N, C-alpha and C positions, 0 to 999 in steps of 0.2 A: 504494500500500500504506500509505503514511503516513496519508492521509486516512481510509481505510477502517479503520485500526487504532483510530480513535476510534469506539467502538461506537455505531452508529446515527446518526452525524453526517452522513454523505453516502456515496453510491455514486458512483464516478468512472467515466466512460466516454469512449471516443473512437470516431470513425468508423472509423479504420484506423490501424495502427501507423506508416504512412508520413507521417502528419500530426502536427504538434505540438500540435494543439488537444485539450483535454479539457473535459468538462462535469461539474460537480458537481451531483448530484441530492440536495439537502439535505433532511434529515429535518425534519418539521413542528416548528416552534418552535425550531429550532436555528440560525437565521440568524446570530445574534450570535456564537455559538461558531464557526461556519464562517468568519465574517469574521475572527475572531482567528487562527484556524489559517492562513487565506489570507495575512494580513498577515505572520505569522511565516515562512511558506514563501517569501513574496516577498523578505523580508530575507535568508534563508539561501540561496535557490536562484535568485532572479531570476524566479520565477513572477509573471506579470502578467495582468490581465484584458484581454480583447479583445472587440470586437463579435462577435456571433454570425455566423458565416459564412453567406452566402445559401444554400449547399447543405447546411446542417446538417439532419439528419433528426430530427424529434421522435420520442419513444418512443410 
């Protein structure tokens, strides 16, 4: 909800609620802003990037 509150920044999805992985689908041209939000969330919550899981399904 935090990421999606930044209008147009990104859509967040996960494959299932049982997994802790999420994906940000970032709006065109908003990569820098998304990086700033991710850095702040990492500081506040421990959010961290991971390699894409092999079983992740593309949209």
